[in-house]
C-alpha positions as CSV (number, residue, x, y, z in Angstrom):
1,M,60.8,65.4,97.4
2,D,62.4,66.8,100.6
3,A,65.5,64.6,100.4
4,G,66.1,65.5,96.8
5,R,66.0,69.2,97.5
6,T,68.3,68.8,100.5
7,L,70.8,66.9,98.4
8,Q,70.6,69.6,95.8
9,E,71.3,72.3,98.3
10,I,74.2,70.4,99.8
11,I,75.7,70.0,96.3
12,V,75.3,73.7,95.5
13,A,76.8,74.7,98.9
14,L,79.9,72.5,98.2
15,A,80.3,74.1,94.8
16,V,80.1,77.6,96.3
17,I,82.7,76.6,98.9
18,A,85.0,75.1,96.3
19,S,84.7,78.2,94.2
20,A,85.5,80.5,97.2
21,V,88.6,78.4,98.0
22,Y,89.8,78.5,94.4
23,V,89.4,82.3,94.2
24,F,91.2,82.7,97.6
25,R,94.1,80.5,96.6
26,T,94.5,82.2,93.2
27,R,94.0,85.8,94.2
28,F,95.8,85.8,97.6
29,P,98.5,83.1,97.3
30,G,100.7,84.6,100.0
31,T,97.9,84.8,102.5
32,A,96.7,81.3,101.6
33,R,100.2,79.9,102.2
34,R,100.5,81.6,105.6
35,L,97.1,80.3,106.6
36,R,98.0,76.8,105.5
37,G,101.2,77.0,107.5
38,W,99.4,78.3,110.6
39,V,96.8,75.5,110.5
40,A,99.5,72.9,109.8
41,I,101.5,74.0,112.8
42,R,98.5,73.8,115.1
43,M,97.7,70.3,113.8
44,V,101.2,69.1,114.2
45,D,101.4,70.5,117.8
46,S,98.0,69.0,118.8
47,G,99.5,65.8,120.1
48,S,97.2,63.6,118.1
49,P,99.0,61.2,115.7
50,R,96.3,61.5,113.1
51,L,96.2,65.3,113.2
52,E,100.0,65.4,113.1
53,K,99.9,63.3,109.9
54,W,97.3,65.5,108.3
55,G,99.2,68.7,109.4
56,R,102.4,67.5,107.8
57,R,100.5,66.8,104.5
58,L,98.8,70.2,104.7
59,A,102.0,72.2,105.3
60,P,103.2,74.2,102.3
61,V,106.4,73.2,100.5
62,P,109.4,75.2,101.8
63,R,110.5,78.0,99.5
64,A,114.0,78.4,98.1
65,Q,115.9,81.2,99.8
66,D,117.1,82.8,96.6
67,A,113.8,82.8,94.7
68,C,111.2,85.5,94.6
69,G,108.6,83.2,96.0
70,S,105.7,84.1,93.7
71,C,105.5,81.4,91.1
72,N,108.5,79.1,91.7
73,S,109.6,79.4,88.0
74,C,112.5,81.8,88.4
75,E,115.6,81.3,86.3
76,P,118.8,80.4,88.2
77,K,121.1,83.3,89.1
78,R,124.0,83.8,86.7
């Protein structure tokens, strides 16, 4: 009985964390992008090959210089 309740609490905690991450990424995309970049830089500079690989995968995609940067669906300039 104890193991079942612990598993249930772990699953609920993971669902709450996933929901919080989703809300953060959708409501604050600029802050989320800066945070991902900051964490990725720290991972790449750590000196560990494994962390460097994860940091490069975590790094946000570079933005185009002429786009507004909000949704990446801007029409080309005429």
